[in-house]
C-alpha positions as CSV (number, residue, x, y, z in Angstrom):
1,M,-21.8,-23.8,3.2
2,D,-20.0,-20.9,1.1
3,L,-22.1,-18.1,-0.6
4,N,-21.5,-16.9,-4.1
5,S,-18.7,-14.0,-3.6
6,N,-21.2,-11.6,-4.9
7,Q,-23.3,-12.1,-1.7
8,I,-20.4,-11.7,0.5
9,T,-19.3,-8.4,-0.8
10,S,-21.6,-5.4,-2.7
11,S,-20.1,-2.4,-4.4
12,K,-21.6,1.0,-3.6
13,S,-21.0,4.6,-4.8
14,V,-19.0,7.1,-2.4
15,S,-17.1,9.9,-2.4
16,L,-13.5,9.6,-1.4
17,Y,-11.8,12.3,0.0
18,R,-7.8,12.3,0.2
19,S,-5.4,14.8,0.2
20,A,-7.9,17.4,0.2
21,N,-8.8,16.2,-3.2
22,T,-12.9,14.3,-3.7
23,S,-13.3,12.1,-5.9
24,D,-16.5,9.8,-7.0
25,I,-15.2,5.8,-7.2
26,T,-16.9,2.8,-6.8
27,E,-16.1,1.0,-3.4
28,T,-16.5,-2.8,-2.5
29,L,-17.9,-3.5,1.1
30,A,-18.2,-6.6,3.0
31,N,-21.7,-7.7,3.7
32,E,-23.2,-7.5,7.1
33,V,-26.0,-10.1,7.5
34,R,-28.2,-11.0,10.4
35,V,-28.1,-14.5,11.1
36,A,-30.3,-16.4,13.6
37,L,-28.9,-19.5,15.5
38,I,-31.9,-21.8,16.0
39,Y,-31.7,-24.8,18.3
40,N,-34.3,-27.8,18.1
41,G,-36.5,-25.2,16.4
42,I,-35.9,-22.8,19.2
43,S,-34.0,-19.4,18.5
44,H,-31.2,-19.1,20.4
45,T,-29.8,-16.0,19.1
46,V,-28.9,-13.4,16.2
47,M,-25.6,-12.4,15.5
48,M,-24.4,-10.0,12.5
49,A,-22.0,-11.8,10.5
50,T,-20.3,-12.1,7.0
51,P,-22.2,-14.8,4.9
52,A,-19.6,-17.3,4.3
53,N,-18.2,-20.5,6.2
54,L,-22.2,-20.4,7.8
55,E,-21.9,-24.4,8.5
56,Q,-18.3,-23.8,10.1
57,F,-19.9,-21.0,12.2
58,A,-22.7,-22.8,13.7
59,I,-20.7,-25.4,15.0
60,G,-17.6,-23.5,16.2
61,F,-20.2,-21.0,18.1
62,T,-22.3,-24.4,19.3
63,L,-18.7,-26.0,21.0
64,S,-17.0,-22.3,21.8
65,E,-20.4,-21.5,23.7
66,R,-20.5,-25.4,25.5
67,I,-24.0,-25.6,23.9
68,V,-22.5,-29.0,23.2
69,D,-19.0,-30.3,24.5
70,Q,-18.5,-32.5,21.9
71,L,-19.2,-32.6,17.6
72,T,-21.0,-36.0,18.2
73,E,-23.9,-34.1,19.6
74,I,-24.3,-32.1,17.3
75,K,-26.9,-34.3,14.8
76,G,-27.1,-31.8,11.7
77,V,-26.9,-28.1,10.2
78,D,-28.9,-26.7,7.6
79,I,-29.1,-23.4,6.4
80,E,-32.1,-21.3,5.2
81,E,-32.1,-17.6,3.4
82,V,-34.7,-15.9,4.3
83,D,-35.9,-12.0,3.0
84,N,-34.7,-10.3,6.0
85,G,-31.6,-12.7,7.0
86,I,-30.2,-16.5,7.3
87,L,-31.7,-18.7,9.2
88,I,-29.0,-21.7,10.8
89,H,-31.2,-24.9,12.1
90,I,-29.0,-27.0,14.4
91,E,-30.1,-30.0,15.9
92,I,-28.2,-31.2,18.9
93,T,-28.9,-33.9,21.3
94,N,-32.1,-33.8,23.7
95,R,-29.6,-34.1,26.7
96,C,-27.6,-30.8,25.4
97,F,-30.9,-29.2,24.3
98,M,-32.4,-29.3,27.7
99,A,-29.0,-27.7,29.6
100,L,-29.4,-24.7,27.1
101,K,-33.2,-24.1,27.6
102,E,-31.8,-24.0,31.5
103,Q,-28.9,-22.2,30.8
104,R,-30.9,-19.4,28.7
105,R,-32.9,-18.4,32.0
106,S,-29.5,-17.3,33.9
107,M,-28.3,-15.9,30.3
108,A,-26.3,-12.7,31.3
109,G,-25.3,-9.9,29.0
110,R,-21.8,-10.2,27.3
111,T,-19.8,-8.3,24.9
112,G,-19.9,-9.2,21.4
113,C,-21.9,-8.2,18.4
114,G,-24.2,-5.9,20.0
115,L,-27.4,-8.2,19.0
116,C,-26.4,-11.1,21.6
117,G,-29.3,-12.2,23.5
118,V,-32.0,-11.3,20.9
119,A,-33.1,-14.4,19.9
120,Q,-35.5,-13.3,16.4
121,L,-34.4,-12.1,13.1
122,E,-37.4,-9.6,13.3
123,H,-36.4,-8.7,17.0
124,A,-32.8,-7.5,15.4
125,M,-34.7,-5.2,12.8
126,K,-35.4,-1.7,14.5
127,P,-37.3,1.0,13.1
128,V,-34.5,3.1,10.8
129,K,-34.8,6.7,13.0
130,Q,-34.4,9.6,10.8
131,V,-31.9,11.6,12.6
132,S,-32.2,15.8,12.0
133,M,-29.7,16.2,8.9
134,Q,-28.9,19.5,10.0
135,R,-24.7,19.4,11.5
136,R,-22.1,19.9,9.2
137,F,-18.3,19.1,9.3
138,N,-15.8,20.6,7.2
139,I,-13.8,17.6,6.4
140,N,-10.3,19.3,6.4
141,Y,-10.2,19.3,9.8
142,L,-10.0,15.4,9.8
143,P,-6.3,15.1,9.5
144,A,-5.7,16.8,12.4
145,T,-8.5,14.9,14.3
146,L,-7.0,11.6,13.6
147,D,-3.3,12.7,14.5
148,A,-4.7,13.0,18.3
149,I,-6.6,9.8,18.8
150,A,-3.4,8.3,20.4
151,A,-3.3,10.8,23.1
152,Q,-6.7,10.3,23.8
153,Q,-6.6,6.7,24.2
154,S,-5.0,6.1,27.9
155,V,-6.4,2.4,28.6
156,F,-5.5,1.3,24.9
157,N,-1.9,2.6,25.2
158,E,-1.6,1.0,28.3
159,T,-3.2,-2.5,27.1
160,G,-3.6,-2.3,23.6
161,A,-7.2,-3.8,24.2
162,T,-9.8,-1.3,24.1
163,H,-12.2,0.3,21.4
164,A,-12.9,4.0,21.6
165,A,-15.8,6.5,20.9
166,M,-14.8,10.0,20.7
167,V,-17.0,13.2,20.5
168,L,-15.7,16.0,18.1
169,N,-16.6,19.4,18.2
170,R,-17.5,22.0,15.1
171,T,-13.5,22.2,14.4
172,G,-12.7,18.5,15.1
173,D,-11.3,18.7,18.6
174,I,-12.0,15.7,20.5
175,C,-13.9,16.6,23.6
176,A,-14.6,13.9,25.4
177,T,-13.3,9.7,25.3
178,F,-15.4,6.8,26.2
179,E,-13.0,3.4,26.4
180,D,-14.3,0.3,26.7
181,V,-13.3,-3.6,25.5
182,G,-16.6,-3.5,24.2
183,R,-17.4,-1.3,21.0
184,H,-20.9,-1.3,21.3
185,I,-20.0,-0.5,25.1
186,A,-18.0,2.3,24.2
187,L,-20.6,3.9,22.3
188,D,-23.4,3.0,24.6
189,K,-21.0,5.3,27.2
190,L,-20.6,8.3,24.8
191,I,-24.6,8.2,24.4
192,G,-25.2,8.3,27.9
193,A,-23.1,11.2,28.9
194,V,-24.7,12.8,26.3
195,A,-28.2,12.4,27.1
196,R,-26.7,13.2,30.8
197,H,-25.5,16.4,29.5
198,D,-21.5,15.1,30.7
199,C,-19.9,16.5,27.8
200,P,-21.1,18.5,24.4
201,V,-23.6,17.2,22.2
202,P,-21.4,16.0,19.2
203,Q,-21.2,17.5,16.0
204,A,-19.2,14.2,14.6
205,I,-18.5,10.9,16.2
206,L,-15.2,9.1,15.7
207,L,-14.8,5.5,16.6
208,T,-11.9,3.5,16.6
209,S,-14.0,0.2,15.3
210,R,-15.9,-0.5,12.1
211,A,-19.0,1.1,11.4
212,S,-21.1,-1.7,11.3
213,F,-24.7,-2.2,10.9
214,E,-25.5,-2.1,15.2
215,M,-23.3,1.1,15.6
216,V,-25.1,3.0,12.8
217,Q,-28.6,2.5,14.4
218,K,-27.0,3.0,18.1
219,A,-25.6,6.3,16.5
220,A,-29.2,7.2,14.8
221,S,-31.0,6.4,17.9
222,A,-29.0,9.3,19.8
223,N,-30.0,11.6,16.7
224,I,-26.4,11.3,16.1
225,E,-25.5,12.7,12.5
226,I,-21.9,12.0,11.4
227,I,-19.9,9.3,12.3
228,F,-16.4,8.9,11.3
229,A,-14.8,5.2,11.9
230,I,-11.5,3.9,11.5
231,S,-12.3,0.7,10.2
232,A,-14.6,0.6,6.9
233,A,-18.4,0.5,6.6
234,T,-19.9,-2.6,6.0
235,A,-22.7,-2.6,3.3
């Protein structure tokens, strides 16, 4: 199933800061949609995804997660759009479904979309927490902050394989850096450190990953008001 291009992207009015100049533009953003994978009528997990090639995604996920061993064990894929996301109904053989139920009893956490282990769309929709809206950050400090990123990522510099979440103070200095192979886990480490007073309360945070749905939701849950991200935000 390929959804129309206007569902894959959306347009938003944004303020663009470049070379100390500000302009109002219309930006095209990638849409990020909750997609629930349902096997033989039982919800398995919710992923955040671009709403295109979803049948291929369902088949690839089912094969790569070893829910089935071969394509012939997938009997059908049906895609249903609902108000709060997309449901993918996947029919697999009874043998594979019984093995999946056994696997779910011992399923461990993993790095991934940040919603792995959430079985239903409703569970992925936590109430939006209103942040305090009290902090300010002078955007003119940001270029120097960006120049300082590389020196702060010691694990990335050795491996090229980690994300970072960084605490910024009022003048853009990086006060603390937390790295992990999982971008969500890096942010969780930052939030935990702030909660334990292991580092200052951030004036802003800087992510070396994109500002996706669940990353913003995590930050809001910790009353972090300002997020900078290296990659673009999703819709």
